[in-house]
N, CA and C atoms as an extended XYZ file, in Angstrom:
531
Properties=species:S:1:pos:R:3:atomname:S:1:resname:S:1:resid:I:1 pbc="F F F"
N       111.936       64.024      158.691 N   UNK     1
C       110.811       65.230      158.402 CA  UNK     1
C       109.741       64.107      159.564 C   UNK     1
N       110.058       63.517      159.875 N   UNK     2
C       108.639       62.769      159.980 CA  UNK     2
C       108.847       62.742      161.828 C   UNK     2
N       110.187       63.107      162.563 N   UNK     3
C       110.794       63.525      163.617 CA  UNK     3
C       109.354       64.760      164.154 C   UNK     3
N       110.449       65.895      163.302 N   UNK     4
C       109.679       67.228      162.779 CA  UNK     4
C       107.760       67.146      162.813 C   UNK     4
N       107.720       66.359      162.036 N   UNK     5
C       105.938       66.359      161.955 CA  UNK     5
C       105.636       65.918      163.492 C   UNK     5
N       106.288       64.860      163.901 N   UNK     6
C       105.741       64.278      165.153 CA  UNK     6
C       105.711       65.612      166.885 C   UNK     6
N       106.801       66.386      166.201 N   UNK     7
C       106.768       67.094      167.745 CA  UNK     7
C       105.732       67.900      167.109 C   UNK     7
N       105.552       68.264      165.865 N   UNK     8
C       104.515       69.921      166.016 CA  UNK     8
C       103.346       69.054      166.396 C   UNK     8
N       103.015       67.939      166.342 N   UNK     9
C       101.634       67.081      166.080 CA  UNK     9
C       101.013       67.312      167.715 C   UNK     9
N       102.328       66.846      168.380 N   UNK    10
C       102.290       66.833      170.045 CA  UNK    10
C       101.817       68.390      170.739 C   UNK    10
N       102.319       69.135      169.922 N   UNK    11
C       102.201       70.508      170.053 CA  UNK    11
C       100.952       71.417      170.285 C   UNK    11
N       100.201       70.497      169.158 N   UNK    12
C        98.915       71.302      168.878 CA  UNK    12
C        97.751       70.952      169.812 C   UNK    12
N        96.856       71.959      169.824 N   UNK    13
C        95.636       71.194      170.639 CA  UNK    13
C        95.050       70.544      170.339 C   UNK    13
N        94.697       69.432      171.263 N   UNK    14
C        93.890       68.069      170.960 CA  UNK    14
C        92.365       68.081      170.577 C   UNK    14
N        91.380       69.205      170.520 N   UNK    15
C        90.427       68.852      170.000 CA  UNK    15
C        90.443       69.684      168.957 C   UNK    15
N        91.453       70.063      168.395 N   UNK    16
C        91.499       70.681      167.062 CA  UNK    16
C        91.166       69.601      165.801 C   UNK    16
N        89.464       70.132      165.113 N   UNK    17
C        89.318       68.657      164.155 CA  UNK    17
C        90.346       68.325      163.480 C   UNK    17
N        90.153       67.335      162.883 N   UNK    18
C        91.261       66.323      161.682 CA  UNK    18
C        91.831       67.082      160.769 C   UNK    18
N        91.217       67.765      159.799 N   UNK    19
C        90.942       68.336      158.784 CA  UNK    19
C        92.135       69.634      158.804 C   UNK    19
N        91.823       69.871      160.085 N   UNK    20
C        92.441       71.721      160.330 CA  UNK    20
C        93.612       71.163      161.027 C   UNK    20
N        93.420       70.263      162.059 N   UNK    21
C        94.563       69.825      162.311 CA  UNK    21
C        95.828       69.103      161.124 C   UNK    21
N        95.590       68.288      160.603 N   UNK    22
C        96.375       68.299      159.490 CA  UNK    22
C        96.702       68.954      158.172 C   UNK    22
N        96.147       70.217      158.477 N   UNK    23
C        96.196       71.370      157.401 CA  UNK    23
C        97.092       72.019      158.019 C   UNK    23
N        97.085       72.659      158.848 N   UNK    24
C        98.100       73.484      159.927 CA  UNK    24
C        99.177       72.827      160.498 C   UNK    24
N        99.206       71.411      160.194 N   UNK    25
C       100.635       70.314      160.349 CA  UNK    25
C       101.444       71.050      159.529 C   UNK    25
N       100.585       70.718      158.405 N   UNK    26
C       101.579       70.745      156.734 CA  UNK    26
C       101.994       71.978      156.725 C   UNK    26
N       101.097       72.800      156.435 N   UNK    27
C       101.672       74.228      156.394 CA  UNK    27
C       102.987       74.497      157.459 C   UNK    27
N       102.185       74.077      159.008 N   UNK    28
C       103.893       74.485      159.853 CA  UNK    28
C       105.079       73.623      158.995 C   UNK    28
N       104.669       72.384      158.407 N   UNK    29
C       106.198       71.725      158.202 CA  UNK    29
C       106.748       72.385      156.625 C   UNK    29
N       106.046       72.519      156.271 N   UNK    30
C       106.580       73.537      154.968 CA  UNK    30
C       107.161       74.922      155.178 C   UNK    30
N       106.711       75.434      156.126 N   UNK    31
C       107.313       76.099      156.283 CA  UNK    31
C       108.726       76.326      157.155 C   UNK    31
N       108.701       75.262      158.087 N   UNK    32
C       109.972       74.957      158.515 CA  UNK    32
C       111.006       74.705      157.235 C   UNK    32
N       110.568       73.980      156.308 N   UNK    33
C       111.424       73.769      155.472 CA  UNK    33
C       111.459       74.827      154.325 C   UNK    33
N       111.256       75.870      154.212 N   UNK    34
C       111.130       76.566      153.111 CA  UNK    34
C       112.085       77.752      154.126 C   UNK    34
N       112.123       77.640      155.323 N   UNK    35
C       113.114       78.208      156.414 CA  UNK    35
C       114.651       78.290      156.312 C   UNK    35
N       114.748       76.737      155.551 N   UNK    36
C       116.083       76.579      156.178 CA  UNK    36
C       116.975       76.749      154.649 C   UNK    36
N       118.597       77.143      154.680 N   UNK    37
C       118.986       76.978      153.471 CA  UNK    37
C       118.993       76.455      152.541 C   UNK    37
N       118.896       77.066      151.276 N   UNK    38
C       118.766       76.250      150.031 CA  UNK    38
C       120.331       75.322      149.630 C   UNK    38
N       120.502       74.466      149.300 N   UNK    39
C       121.508       73.484      149.815 CA  UNK    39
C       121.933       73.253      148.672 C   UNK    39
N       121.769       73.490      147.189 N   UNK    40
C       122.784       74.435      146.372 CA  UNK    40
C       122.437       75.125      145.293 C   UNK    40
N       122.876       75.886      145.539 N   UNK    41
C       122.668       77.379      145.013 CA  UNK    41
C       124.349       78.124      144.864 C   UNK    41
N       123.607       79.559      144.281 N   UNK    42
C       124.916       80.198      143.479 CA  UNK    42
C       124.777       81.635      145.078 C   UNK    42
N       125.486       81.745      145.051 N   UNK    43
C       126.029       82.538      146.688 CA  UNK    43
C       126.575       84.304      146.107 C   UNK    43
N       126.913       83.993      145.598 N   UNK    44
C       127.852       85.041      145.494 CA  UNK    44
C       129.072       85.551      144.597 C   UNK    44
N       128.940       86.074      143.275 N   UNK    45
C       130.106       86.527      142.430 CA  UNK    45
C       130.840       87.578      142.363 C   UNK    45
N       132.009       87.713      141.797 N   UNK    46
C       133.128       88.789      142.202 CA  UNK    46
C       133.242       88.881      140.937 C   UNK    46
N       133.087       89.969      139.925 N   UNK    47
C       133.311       90.188      138.900 CA  UNK    47
C       134.480       91.145      138.986 C   UNK    47
N       135.766       90.628      138.763 N   UNK    48
C       137.207       91.344      138.882 CA  UNK    48
C       137.298       92.137      137.553 C   UNK    48
N       137.397       93.819      137.380 N   UNK    49
C       137.423       94.665      136.103 CA  UNK    49
C       138.669       94.536      136.047 C   UNK    49
N       139.026       95.215      134.609 N   UNK    50
C       140.520       94.959      133.554 CA  UNK    50
C       140.842       96.587      134.688 C   UNK    50
N       142.179       96.643      135.274 N   UNK    51
C       142.921       97.556      135.934 CA  UNK    51
C       142.319       98.488      135.268 C   UNK    51
N       141.994      100.030      136.180 N   UNK    52
C       141.565      100.871      135.579 CA  UNK    52
C       140.342      101.329      135.241 C   UNK    52
N       139.185      100.462      135.036 N   UNK    53
C       138.218      100.584      134.354 CA  UNK    53
C       137.011      101.345      135.184 C   UNK    53
N       137.001      100.770      136.312 N   UNK    54
C       135.999      101.362      137.426 CA  UNK    54
C       136.499      102.337      137.642 C   UNK    54
N       136.468      103.499      137.060 N   UNK    55
C       137.550      104.850      137.586 CA  UNK    55
C       136.763      106.717      137.870 C   UNK    55
N       135.042      106.235      138.310 N   UNK    56
C       134.519      107.181      138.196 CA  UNK    56
C       132.973      106.641      138.879 C   UNK    56
N       132.694      107.548      140.187 N   UNK    57
C       131.596      107.083      140.349 CA  UNK    57
C       130.453      106.824      139.551 C   UNK    57
N       130.311      108.073      138.478 N   UNK    58
C       129.208      107.463      137.670 CA  UNK    58
C       129.345      105.600      136.809 C   UNK    58
N       130.691      105.574      136.507 N   UNK    59
C       130.740      104.535      136.617 CA  UNK    59
C       130.054      103.196      137.261 C   UNK    59
N       130.110      103.727      138.830 N   UNK    60
C       129.917      102.407      139.676 CA  UNK    60
C       128.022      102.308      139.672 C   UNK    60
N       127.540      103.624      139.711 N   UNK    61
C       126.417      104.057      139.646 CA  UNK    61
C       125.660      103.584      138.274 C   UNK    61
N       126.134      103.783      137.294 N   UNK    62
C       125.851      102.530      136.018 CA  UNK    62
C       125.248      101.136      136.368 C   UNK    62
N       126.504      100.459      136.388 N   UNK    63
C       126.854       99.228      137.192 CA  UNK    63
C       126.105       98.628      137.723 C   UNK    63
N       125.587       99.428      139.257 N   UNK    64
C       124.668       99.140      139.706 CA  UNK    64
C       123.282       98.876      138.927 C   UNK    64
N       122.900       99.751      138.556 N   UNK    65
C       121.883      100.135      138.209 CA  UNK    65
C       121.473       99.251      137.214 C   UNK    65
N       122.778       98.894      136.522 N   UNK    66
C       122.093       97.758      135.034 CA  UNK    66
C       122.038       96.191      135.651 C   UNK    66
N       122.722       96.065      136.789 N   UNK    67
C       123.001       94.957      137.276 CA  UNK    67
C       121.888       94.484      138.256 C   UNK    67
N       121.059       95.824      138.660 N   UNK    68
C       119.715       95.584      139.433 CA  UNK    68
C       118.648       94.787      138.774 C   UNK    68
N       118.633       95.009      137.447 N   UNK    69
C       117.604       94.649      136.160 CA  UNK    69
C       118.222       93.368      135.946 C   UNK    69
N       119.029       92.657      136.327 N   UNK    70
C       119.180       91.450      135.551 CA  UNK    70
C       118.713       90.234      136.957 C   UNK    70
N       117.922       89.089      136.801 N   UNK    71
C       116.945       88.676      137.555 CA  UNK    71
C       117.967       87.504      138.590 C   UNK    71
N       117.529       87.605      139.859 N   UNK    72
C       117.815       87.153      140.432 CA  UNK    72
C       119.218       87.645      141.739 C   UNK    72
N       119.675       88.947      140.791 N   UNK    73
C       120.435       89.896      141.358 CA  UNK    73
C       119.347       90.703      143.026 C   UNK    73
N       120.086       90.125      144.176 N   UNK    74
C       120.120       90.798      145.574 CA  UNK    74
C       120.479       92.150      145.749 C   UNK    74
N       121.552       91.696      145.744 N   UNK    75
C       122.843       93.247      146.405 CA  UNK    75
C       124.169       93.163      145.954 C   UNK    75
N       124.562       94.406      145.023 N   UNK    76
C       125.696       95.035      144.322 CA  UNK    76
C       126.476       95.727      145.100 C   UNK    76
N       127.840       95.422      144.980 N   UNK    77
C       128.158       96.252      145.531 CA  UNK    77
C       129.690       96.467      144.924 C   UNK    77
N       129.765       97.933      144.299 N   UNK    78
C       131.343       98.453      143.464 CA  UNK    78
C       132.312       98.766      144.186 C   UNK    78
N       133.385       98.453      144.002 N   UNK    79
C       134.850       98.772      144.497 CA  UNK    79
C       135.668       99.545      143.700 C   UNK    79
N       135.752      101.208      143.265 N   UNK    80
C       136.978      101.179      142.664 CA  UNK    80
C       138.171      101.028      142.943 C   UNK    80
N       138.068      101.237      144.037 N   UNK    81
C       139.934      100.778      144.524 CA  UNK    81
C       140.173       99.124      144.368 C   UNK    81
N       139.227       98.116      144.619 N   UNK    82
C       139.565       97.024      144.299 CA  UNK    82
C       139.618       96.644      143.131 C   UNK    82
N       138.571       97.432      141.923 N   UNK    83
C       138.783       97.072      140.695 CA  UNK    83
C       137.400       95.250      140.665 C   UNK    83
N       136.419       95.549      141.370 N   UNK    84
C       135.837       94.697      141.293 CA  UNK    84
C       134.205       94.817      141.520 C   UNK    84
N       133.142       94.302      141.380 N   UNK    85
C       131.980       94.601      141.723 CA  UNK    85
C       131.468       92.845      142.260 C   UNK    85
N       130.760       93.125      143.493 N   UNK    86
C       130.265       91.501      144.007 CA  UNK    86
C       128.932       91.811      144.219 C   UNK    86
N       128.597       90.954      143.569 N   UNK    87
C       126.971       90.045      143.455 CA  UNK    87
C       126.353       89.442      144.264 C   UNK    87
N       125.558       89.650      145.206 N   UNK    88
C       124.718       88.541      146.178 CA  UNK    88
C       123.589       88.074      145.374 C   UNK    88
N       122.957       87.476      145.722 N   UNK    89
C       121.782       86.218      144.726 CA  UNK    89
C       120.570       86.038      145.684 C   UNK    89
N       119.771       86.158      145.319 N   UNK    90
C       118.713       85.864      146.110 CA  UNK    90
C       118.211       83.926      145.525 C   UNK    90
N       117.921       83.664      146.505 N   UNK    91
C       117.881       81.965      146.437 CA  UNK    91
C       117.148       81.713      144.750 C   UNK    91
N       117.625       79.880      144.532 N   UNK    92
C       117.366       80.042      143.338 CA  UNK    92
C       117.833       80.666      141.856 C   UNK    92
N       118.627       81.769      142.276 N   UNK    93
C       119.429       82.398      141.120 CA  UNK    93
C       120.173       81.644      140.289 C   UNK    93
N       120.354       81.680      139.077 N   UNK    94
C       121.101       81.186      137.993 CA  UNK    94
C       122.284       82.132      137.471 C   UNK    94
N       123.620       80.726      137.177 N   UNK    95
C       124.522       82.003      136.999 CA  UNK    95
C       124.340       81.875      135.378 C   UNK    95
N       124.468       83.419      135.434 N   UNK    96
C       124.352       83.992      133.881 CA  UNK    96
C       125.489       85.095      133.375 C   UNK    96
N       126.929       84.752      133.578 N   UNK    97
C       127.837       85.571      133.327 CA  UNK    97
C       127.892       86.394      132.031 C   UNK    97
N       127.223       86.226      130.858 N   UNK    98
C       126.376       87.156      129.889 CA  UNK    98
C       126.038       88.375      130.271 C   UNK    98
N       124.873       88.030      131.369 N   UNK    99
C       123.953       89.196      131.527 CA  UNK    99
C       124.650       90.160      132.551 C   UNK    99
N       125.693       89.778      133.091 N   UNK   100
C       126.536       90.619      134.406 CA  UNK   100
C       127.467       91.079      132.851 C   UNK   100
N       128.563       90.747      132.227 N   UNK   101
C       129.373       91.011      131.498 CA  UNK   101
C       128.331       92.468      130.342 C   UNK   101
N       127.241       92.242      130.337 N   UNK   102
C       126.311       93.128      129.414 CA  UNK   102
C       125.910       93.870      130.371 C   UNK   102
N       125.491       94.013      131.780 N   UNK   103
C       125.233       95.175      132.667 CA  UNK   103
C       126.465       95.966      133.170 C   UNK   103
N       127.367       94.835      133.140 N   UNK   104
C       129.443       96.097      133.551 CA  UNK   104
C       129.178       96.560      132.425 C   UNK   104
N       129.237       95.957      130.979 N   UNK   105
C       129.685       96.743      130.090 CA  UNK   105
C       129.211       98.636      129.799 C   UNK   105
N       127.748       98.249      130.105 N   UNK   106
C       127.229       99.609      130.148 CA  UNK   106
C       127.764      100.922      130.671 C   UNK   106
N       128.699      100.530      131.334 N   UNK   107
C       129.622      101.438      132.083 CA  UNK   107
C       131.034      101.607      131.331 C   UNK   107
N       131.147      100.983      130.229 N   UNK   108
C       132.171      100.579      129.680 CA  UNK   108
C       133.596       99.683      130.481 C   UNK   108
N       133.111       99.112      131.240 N   UNK   109
C       134.415       98.297      132.291 CA  UNK   109
C       134.495       96.656      131.389 C   UNK   109
N       135.223       95.940      131.589 N   UNK   110
C       135.293       95.025      130.955 CA  UNK   110
C       135.462       94.066      132.044 C   UNK   110
N       134.944       93.047      132.165 N   UNK   111
C       135.212       91.638      133.172 CA  UNK   111
C       136.485       90.955      133.512 C   UNK   111
N       137.133       90.651      133.843 N   UNK   112
C       138.382       89.496      133.078 CA  UNK   112
C       138.521       88.612      133.786 C   UNK   112
N       137.884       88.783      135.151 N   UNK   113
C       137.193       86.855      135.766 CA  UNK   113
C       136.215       86.945      136.691 C   UNK   113
N       135.450       85.895      136.932 N   UNK   114
C       134.383       85.951      137.838 CA  UNK   114
C       134.828       85.155      139.113 C   UNK   114
N       134.621       85.357      140.223 N   UNK   115
C       134.782       84.250      141.101 CA  UNK   115
C       133.720       84.199      142.090 C   UNK   115
N       133.438       82.619      142.059 N   UNK   116
C       132.459       82.755      142.294 CA  UNK   116
C       132.055       81.761      143.520 C   UNK   116
N       131.235       82.210      144.562 N   UNK   117
C       130.661       81.488      145.862 CA  UNK   117
C       129.837       80.789      146.224 C   UNK   117
N       129.279       79.515      145.731 N   UNK   118
C       128.471       78.874      145.751 CA  UNK   118
C       127.941       77.350      146.259 C   UNK   118
N       127.332       77.176      146.914 N   UNK   119
C       126.801       75.619      147.650 CA  UNK   119
C       126.716       74.378      146.608 C   UNK   119
N       126.473       73.454      146.710 N   UNK   120
C       126.541       71.892      146.218 CA  UNK   120
C       126.965       70.919      146.112 C   UNK   120
N       127.352       70.259      145.312 N   UNK   121
C       128.043       68.734      145.108 CA  UNK   121
C       128.886       68.808      144.000 C   UNK   121
N       130.301       67.942      144.066 N   UNK   122
C       130.912       67.367      142.782 CA  UNK   122
C       130.730       66.306      142.753 C   UNK   122
N       130.810       65.946      141.787 N   UNK   123
C       130.058       64.748      141.022 CA  UNK   123
C       131.208       64.099      140.155 C   UNK   123
N       131.400       62.735      139.871 N   UNK   124
C       132.435       62.190      138.620 CA  UNK   124
C       131.205       61.881      137.762 C   UNK   124
N       131.581       61.879      136.102 N   UNK   125
C       130.600       61.667      135.426 CA  UNK   125
C       131.638       61.321      134.480 C   UNK   125
N       131.923       60.120      134.565 N   UNK   126
C       132.966       59.301      133.474 CA  UNK   126
C       134.335       59.949      133.475 C   UNK   126
N       134.876       60.381      132.595 N   UNK   127
C       136.342       61.142      132.821 CA  UNK   127
C       136.422       62.484      134.119 C   UNK   127
N       135.035       63.067      133.762 N   UNK   128
C       134.822       63.971      133.608 CA  UNK   128
C       134.260       64.586      135.485 C   UNK   128
N       135.014       65.877      136.179 N   UNK   129
C       134.341       66.019      137.114 CA  UNK   129
C       133.407       66.978      138.027 C   UNK   129
N       132.331       67.017      138.469 N   UNK   130
C       131.644       68.338      137.839 CA  UNK   130
C       130.807       68.526      139.128 C   UNK   130
N       130.378       70.334      139.241 N   UNK   131
C       129.821       70.516      140.087 CA  UNK   131
C       128.856       71.500      140.094 C   UNK   131
N       128.037       70.783      140.828 N   UNK   132
C       125.996       71.244      140.267 CA  UNK   132
C       125.892       72.305      141.627 C   UNK   132
N       125.578       73.431      142.084 N   UNK   133
C       124.544       74.006      142.347 CA  UNK   133
C       123.413       74.384      141.937 C   UNK   133
N       122.273       73.979      142.231 N   UNK   134
C       121.095       74.566      142.207 CA  UNK   134
C       121.194       73.791      140.549 C   UNK   134
N       120.429       74.814      139.861 N   UNK   135
C       120.195       74.332      138.412 CA  UNK   135
C       121.667       74.505      137.749 C   UNK   135
N       122.519       74.741      138.028 N   UNK   136
C       124.103       75.561      137.704 CA  UNK   136
C       124.575       73.960      137.862 C   UNK   136
N       125.441       73.730      136.439 N   UNK   137
C       126.529       72.627      136.562 CA  UNK   137
C       127.888       73.358      135.934 C   UNK   137
N       129.194       73.079      136.626 N   UNK   138
C       129.905       73.324      135.792 CA  UNK   138
C       131.063       72.133      135.990 C   UNK   138
N       131.588       72.114      134.954 N   UNK   139
C       132.671       70.897      135.117 CA  UNK   139
C       133.979       71.676      135.348 C   UNK   139
N       134.718       70.973      136.147 N   UNK   140
C       135.766       71.023      137.014 CA  UNK   140
C       137.154       70.990      136.732 C   UNK   140
N       138.017       71.908      135.693 N   UNK   141
C       139.332       71.500      135.070 CA  UNK   141
C       139.941       70.549      135.624 C   UNK   141
N       140.721       70.821      136.626 N   UNK   142
C       141.557       70.560      138.179 CA  UNK   142
C       141.453       70.401      139.266 C   UNK   142
N       140.290       69.057      139.468 N   UNK   143
C       139.906       69.076      140.801 CA  UNK   143
C       140.737       68.933      141.290 C   UNK   143
N       140.825       69.520      142.895 N   UNK   144
C       141.917       69.095      143.721 CA  UNK   144
C       141.468       67.510      144.692 C   UNK   144
N       142.480       67.029      144.895 N   UNK   145
C       142.434       65.708      145.172 CA  UNK   145
C       141.633       65.701      146.100 C   UNK   145
N       141.701       65.980      147.186 N   UNK   146
C       140.952       66.371      148.677 CA  UNK   146
C       139.223       66.807      148.754 C   UNK   146
N       138.702       67.263      147.284 N   UNK   147
C       137.507       67.875      147.268 CA  UNK   147
C       136.637       66.247      146.972 C   UNK   147
N       135.829       66.127      148.041 N   UNK   148
C       134.753       65.205      148.413 CA  UNK   148
C       133.522       65.708      147.428 C   UNK   148
N       133.822       63.999      147.156 N   UNK   149
C       132.496       63.357      145.960 CA  UNK   149
C       131.318       63.408      146.479 C   UNK   149
N       129.712       64.214      146.191 N   UNK   150
C       128.583       63.649      146.787 CA  UNK   150
C       128.179       64.247      148.369 C   UNK   150
N       128.952       64.820      148.285 N   UNK   151
C       128.739       65.673      149.494 CA  UNK   151
C       128.563       67.571      149.655 C   UNK   151
N       127.678       67.364      150.333 N   UNK   152
C       127.580       68.923      150.182 CA  UNK   152
C       128.379       69.708      150.944 C   UNK   152
N       128.952       70.829      149.752 N   UNK   153
C       130.168       72.041      150.150 CA  UNK   153
C       130.342       73.110      149.730 C   UNK   153
N       130.491       73.912      150.686 N   UNK   154
C       130.640       75.218      149.779 CA  UNK   154
C       132.029       75.759      149.408 C   UNK   154
N       132.255       76.443      147.922 N   UNK   155
C       133.209       76.370      147.361 CA  UNK   155
C       133.468       77.968      147.229 C   UNK   155
N       134.632       78.329      147.145 N   UNK   156
C       135.329       79.752      146.502 CA  UNK   156
C       135.874       79.311      144.673 C   UNK   156
N       135.665       79.667      143.708 N   UNK   157
C       136.422       78.967      143.136 CA  UNK   157
C       136.208       79.717      141.170 C   UNK   157
N       137.018       80.333      140.737 N   UNK   158
C       137.284       81.179      139.547 CA  UNK   158
C       136.743       80.362      138.132 C   UNK   158
N       135.780       80.961      137.837 N   UNK   159
C       135.343       80.323      136.534 CA  UNK   159
C       135.269       80.862      135.365 C   UNK   159
N       135.425       80.155      134.316 N   UNK   160
C       135.450       80.402      132.989 CA  UNK   160
C       134.402       80.189      132.422 C   UNK   160
N       133.975       80.940      132.029 N   UNK   161
C       132.956       81.919      130.959 CA  UNK   161
C       132.420       81.263      129.631 C   UNK   161
N       133.591       81.085      128.999 N   UNK   162
C       133.991       81.044      127.602 CA  UNK   162
C       133.454       79.724      126.916 C   UNK   162
N       133.071       79.064      127.616 N   UNK   163
C       132.911       77.226      127.413 CA  UNK   163
C       131.605       77.054      128.136 C   UNK   163
N       130.603       75.944      127.180 N   UNK   164
C       129.194       75.338      127.882 CA  UNK   164
C       129.795       73.808      127.850 C   UNK   164
N       129.814       73.213      129.369 N   UNK   165
C       129.525       73.788      130.108 CA  UNK   165
C       130.215       74.649      131.065 C   UNK   165
N       129.836       76.338      131.655 N   UNK   166
C       130.973       76.314      132.359 CA  UNK   166
C       132.257       75.892      132.414 C   UNK   166
N       133.349       76.289      133.166 N   UNK   167
C       134.491       75.270      133.548 CA  UNK   167
C       134.965       76.071      135.336 C   UNK   167
N       135.538       75.433      135.829 N   UNK   168
C       136.091       75.620      137.288 CA  UNK   168
C       137.437       75.754      136.513 C   UNK   168
N       138.119       76.290      136.774 N   UNK   169
C       139.342       76.365      136.211 CA  UNK   169
C       140.733       76.352      137.832 C   UNK   169
N       140.042       76.862      138.822 N   UNK   170
C       140.635       76.987      139.939 CA  UNK   170
C       139.276       76.727      141.201 C   UNK   170
N       139.938       75.823      142.643 N   UNK   171
C       139.036       76.119      143.495 CA  UNK   171
C       139.980       76.729      144.587 C   UNK   171
N       139.876       77.995      145.491 N   UNK   172
C       140.649       78.453      146.458 CA  UNK   172
C       139.635       77.971      147.811 C   UNK   172
N       138.887       77.429      148.005 N   UNK   173
C       138.484       76.915      149.155 CA  UNK   173
C       137.363       75.987      149.124 C   UNK   173
N       137.198       75.195      150.121 N   UNK   174
C       136.252       74.185      150.094 CA  UNK   174
C       135.817       73.740      151.525 C   UNK   174
N       134.736       74.118      152.100 N   UNK   175
C       134.450       74.151      153.785 CA  UNK   175
C       132.885       72.993      153.121 C   UNK   175
N       133.170       71.887      154.014 N   UNK   176
C       132.125       70.578      154.032 CA  UNK   176
C       130.431       72.028      155.014 C   UNK   176
N       129.580       71.159      154.308 N   UNK   177
C       128.500       72.074      154.637 CA  UNK   177
C       127.032       71.184      155.893 C   UNK   177
């Protein structure tokens, strides 16, 4: 951050008053960091429906409308052919599967699994391994041996939402950030 601060200070006019220059410098640095992607966060959830439950256009519209009411949801895509609902999130959104299940159930559709794409860090706490993405913390049931600890990664995982904390039952993809 110090290097960015020096670079911005060098580009500012020398005649600008000290207080005004410092205020402008602070705002510029904050703007630069606000534009960077969030380190740890929930990116996307794929809710797999029980086969045949999403069977009509009114079902898809009902799901889309209900999910738009859930805090943090940015975009929704419903696929009748794949029997899935893709939910994309705004920065800082939390994983709230009860709300997703309730919204999808308004169309009489049952969710059988959640596949989650998120960014964060895996860490050991005693005998257990956890994955932290933003404000959400998941226990990893069987961590892969090559899962790096304490390093920012993006993962695709299946999440079991029947326990607290939520459990990652399998990880299909790990990418360093």
